[in-house]
MARVOSE-208514 format. One line per 8 residues: number of its first residue (from 1); their letters; for each residue x, y, z of C-alpha. Coordinates in steps of 0.05 Angstrom, whole numbers. Layout:
NUM = A = X/Y/Z; ...
***
This chain:
1 = DLSSAQDC = 3091/1932/2988; 3117/1938/3059; 3186/1909/3044; 3216/1977/3031; 3222/2028/3087; 3213/2084/3035; 3145/2055/3015; 3120/2043/3086
9 = LFCPPAVP = 3089/2102/3122; 3087/2065/3189; 3157/2033/3188; 3215/2065/3227; 3266/2095/3179; 3328/2057/3162; 3384/2102/3188; 3456/2094/3211
17 = SFASGMRI = 3464/2068/3281; 3492/2134/3309; 3428/2171/3291; 3377/2115/3300; 3359/2130/3372; 3338/2202/3360; 3303/2189/3294; 3264/2128/3319
25 = SLFWASLS = 3243/2168/3380; 3216/2222/3334; 3181/2168/3292; 3144/2140/3352; 3127/2210/3376; 3097/2227/3308; 3054/2163/3310; 3029/2184/3378
33 = LLASLAGA = 3010/2253/3351; 2974/2222/3292; 2935/2177/3338; 2914/2234/3384; 2891/2277/3326; 2850/2219/3298; 2817/2208/3365; 2801/2282/3370
41 = LVCDGSKK = 2761/2280/3306; 2713/2227/3333; 2703/2268/3396; 2711/2340/3371; 2642/2361/3395; 2611/2361/3326; 2583/2290/3329; 2515/2267/3355
49 = VPCFKLHG = 2547/2223/3409; 2587/2257/3465; 2649/2225/3493; 2681/2204/3559; 2754/2222/3570; 2800/2162/3579; 2858/2165/3628; 2908/2150/3572
57 = GLSIPQIA = 2890/2216/3539; 2841/2197/3485; 2765/2200/3487; 2713/2147/3473; 2641/2157/3447; 2593/2142/3504; 2551/2092/3463; 2576/2036/3419
65 = MGTWSGSY = 2539/1990/3372; 2560/1919/3389; 2563/1860/3341; 2555/1800/3388; 2517/1742/3357; 2469/1740/3416; 2439/1806/3394; 2409/1774/3332
73 = KDCKSGDF = 2355/1728/3358; 2335/1703/3289; 2404/1673/3277; 2409/1602/3300; 2470/1581/3341; 2530/1571/3297; 2501/1607/3236; 2558/1656/3226
81 = TCVKSHAR = 2533/1675/3156; 2469/1702/3189; 2509/1736/3245; 2557/1770/3197; 2501/1795/3153; 2464/1825/3213; 2528/1854/3241; 2544/1890/3176
89 = FAAENWLH = 2473/1918/3172; 2475/1940/3245; 2542/1974/3237; 2524/2007/3171; 2458/2033/3199; 2492/2058/3263; 2543/2099/3223; 2488/2124/3177
97 = IGGTHIDG = 2445/2152/3234; 2504/2186/3268; 2535/2133/3312; 2611/2136/3316; 2632/2074/3356; 2630/2001/3334; 2648/1944/3382; 2674/1876/3357
105 = ANDYRTQT = 2716/1818/3381; 2751/1755/3358; 2697/1715/3392; 2642/1749/3353; 2672/1732/3284; 2646/1798/3257; 2709/1839/3244; 2703/1832/3168
113 = SISEALQS = 2631/1856/3173; 2655/1918/3211; 2707/1930/3157; 2655/1925/3102; 2609/1973/3140; 2665/2023/3149; 2683/2020/3075; 2611/2027/3051
121 = SGLAREDV = 2598/2085/3098; 2644/2132/3060; 2669/2159/3127; 2742/2174/3139; 2776/2125/3186; 2787/2179/3238; 2711/2192/3241; 2697/2122/3269
129 = FITTKCPG = 2719/2092/3336; 2732/2017/3332; 2738/1971/3392; 2759/1899/3385; 2781/1845/3434; 2832/1789/3440; 2805/1723/3466; 2831/1722/3537
137 = AIGYQATI = 2897/1727/3574; 2933/1689/3519; 3003/1714/3533; 3053/1761/3500; 3065/1735/3430; 2994/1710/3420; 2967/1780/3438; 3014/1813/3388
145 = QCADDNLQ = 2989/1763/3335; 2917/1776/3355; 2925/1851/3342; 2957/1836/3274; 2899/1790/3256; 2847/1841/3278; 2881/1897/3239; 2877/1854/3177
153 = MLGQFGTN = 2804/1832/3187; 2784/1904/3202; 2814/1928/3137; 2869/1969/3170; 2924/1951/3121; 2921/1996/3060; 2959/2040/3012; 2997/2076/3067
161 = GVAYIDLL = 3014/2015/3108; 2978/1999/3173; 2927/2043/3207; 2903/2029/3278; 2853/2001/3328; 2823/2054/3373; 2813/2009/3433; 2838/1938/3443
169 = LVHFPFVM = 2812/1898/3502; 2831/1832/3534; 2763/1801/3527; 2763/1759/3591; 2811/1738/3646; 2811/1665/3622; 2846/1619/3574; 2799/1582/3527
177 = KPVCRFHR = 2806/1508/3516; 2826/1497/3443; 2765/1456/3424; 2719/1508/3455; 2745/1563/3409; 2712/1526/3351; 2659/1479/3380; 2624/1510/3440
185 = ESPECQPP = 2572/1454/3437; 2625/1402/3451; 2614/1363/3516; 2682/1388/3540; 2654/1458/3539; 2587/1445/3571; 2568/1439/3645; 2594/1411/3690
193 = NTPFTVAS = 2656/1426/3649; 2677/1496/3631; 2703/1522/3564; 2762/1557/3597; 2813/1558/3653; 2823/1618/3697; 2885/1657/3677; 2944/1659/3724
201 = KKDLQDTW = 2974/1723/3749; 3032/1712/3701; 2983/1703/3643; 2948/1768/3660; 3013/1807/3667; 3047/1779/3605; 2985/1794/3564; 2983/1865/3590
209 = RAMEELKR = 3056/1877/3572; 3038/1859/3500; 2980/1908/3502; 3028/1963/3523; 3077/1944/3468; 3022/1949/3416; 3005/2018/3442; 3078/2039/3440
217 = IGVVKSIG = 3084/2015/3368; 3024/2057/3350; 2977/2005/3320; 2932/2009/3382; 2913/2076/3412; 2879/2055/3477; 2882/1990/3517; 2836/1958/3568
225 = VSDYNVDQ = 2804/1895/3593; 2736/1862/3599; 2702/1823/3655; 2762/1832/3702; 2747/1832/3777; 2782/1877/3826; 2836/1825/3841; 2852/1816/3768
233 = LTDTLEVA = 2854/1891/3757; 2901/1897/3816; 2947/1842/3789; 2950/1879/3722; 2962/1947/3755; 3024/1917/3790; 3061/1916/3723; 3024/1969/3684
241 = TQPIDLNQ = 3064/2028/3659; 3006/2051/3616; 2935/2064/3641; 2882/2010/3639; 2835/2055/3600; 2771/2014/3606; 2739/1953/3637; 2677/1926/3600
249 = VEWNPKKH = 2631/1887/3646; 2558/1868/3653; 2523/1929/3682; 2449/1943/3683; 2396/1962/3735; 2390/1891/3760; 2465/1877/3762; 2512/1933/3777
257 = DEKMLAFC = 2575/1923/3820; 2582/1987/3859; 2649/1965/3889; 2675/1955/3818; 2651/2024/3797; 2685/2055/3858; 2750/2018/3844; 2750/2039/3772
265 = NEHHIQLQ = 2735/2111/3790; 2792/2110/3840; 2841/2083/3789; 2815/2125/3730; 2789/2064/3692; 2728/2078/3649; 2673/2027/3663; 2632/2005/3602
273 = AWSPLGGA = 2568/1964/3603; 2551/1903/3562; 2478/1881/3567; 2459/1950/3592; 2384/1935/3586; 2389/1872/3628; 2427/1807/3626; 2422/1742/3664
281 = EGSVLADP = 2378/1775/3717; 2327/1794/3664; 2306/1858/3628; 2280/1919/3666; 2242/1947/3607; 2174/1925/3634; 2190/1945/3706; 2136/1993/3732
289 = AVKKIAAA = 2187/2041/3761; 2224/2046/3695; 2160/2054/3655; 2136/2110/3702; 2202/2148/3693; 2200/2137/3618; 2129/2165/3614; 2150/2226/3653
297 = HNVSSAQV = 2203/2242/3601; 2162/2218/3541; 2216/2168/3522; 2221/2092/3521; 2241/2047/3578; 2304/2028/3539; 2324/2101/3533; 2314/2112/3607
305 = TLRWSLQR = 2356/2051/3623; 2413/2073/3578; 2410/2143/3605; 2416/2116/3676; 2483/2084/3660; 2509/2145/3624; 2491/2192/3682; 2528/2146/3728
313 = GVAVVVGT = 2590/2154/3684; 2586/2085/3652; 2592/2079/3577; 2546/2029/3542; 2548/1978/3486; 2481/1965/3453; 2466/1911/3403; 2410/1909/3352
321 = ANPDHADG = 2397/1901/3277; 2329/1935/3286; 2334/2006/3258; 2279/2033/3303; 2314/2007/3365; 2380/2035/3341; 2348/2104/3331; 2322/2102/3402
329 = DLDVFGFE = 2388/2078/3431; 2424/2137/3399; 2372/2188/3420; 2387/2191/3495; 2419/2259/3501; 2357/2303/3498; 2334/2291/3570; 2364/2282/3639
337 = LQPAEVDA = 2342/2239/3697; 2331/2271/3764; 2374/2245/3822; 2314/2211/3853; 2300/2176/3788; 2372/2152/3783; 2367/2126/3854; 2301/2090/3840
345 = ISALQAAE = 2331/2053/3781; 2394/2036/3820; 2351/2007/3874; 2321/1955/3827; 2381/1910/3840; 2369/1912/3915; 2295/1903/3906; 2306/1843/3861
353 = SVHV = 2354/1810/3910; 2306/1821/3968; 2250/1792/3926; 2291/1730/3911
***
């Protein structure tokens, strides 16, 4: 029951007005300390997956297991029962084999599966890093509500009040059309139409202010964005008083934006890859150069490709319900690519563009 301040661990104390300022300041400071300690446990050096340091002070495991429906090829479009089942298995297996980071989103419809996997794992909350995403630059109040909804779906309301989300992202710099939230197959959402409108500068900035407020309150520990370009990052930085901890973008050997990486490095924004094995440009797993490097290290092409991103300082999100693939995705820290090998894989983008 959260109606009583005495029963609510995460509610500011009810105090007389003359003392409220100091006591509430101490309350927020204590939440910040709890959050930092929790983050330290995920990245305390004892886990299988090493971490990257975020500019906001916390650390993030270098590899996450994603729960996007597109990862489960045997689930037909719109079959969310299939998707949720696969997502739960993928998350449970990932935690069982030593993974520490699960990636979800409103758009994936898999938060309840992540919650179930976390509960069945037997792990303490502070031993798992959870990322989730709000569906676009939806404005201040809608972003606050999105965080509330995600906390509920992720099972973060319990005996001691509300826990936290490790990393909350603005999923994309757009605003979805209402019908396209629910019926992507609708003609209004299909070419030549688009399912969204590009967010205005005001949309981006109002949404970011909400992200900072959620971090101040303590229910979100780190904040970032996804699929933002340099201009959109710049617009957000204009009003940011807290770091943009991360930008999640498509990044793989056939599509890697070097200007984006340089911008993020300059502004201390961690870059994270979705589709790290290949996206719209195609997979690189059968590429002769990648296979040759893999053979030299006695590992798979997928492991080489993931290792390439990590050695370039880019975190990765993988996605699979195949236990063997998950094992391989996690086992990428026992070898190191030589500089010439990193360069050869990076050159696949240039080679592909010349070929086209």
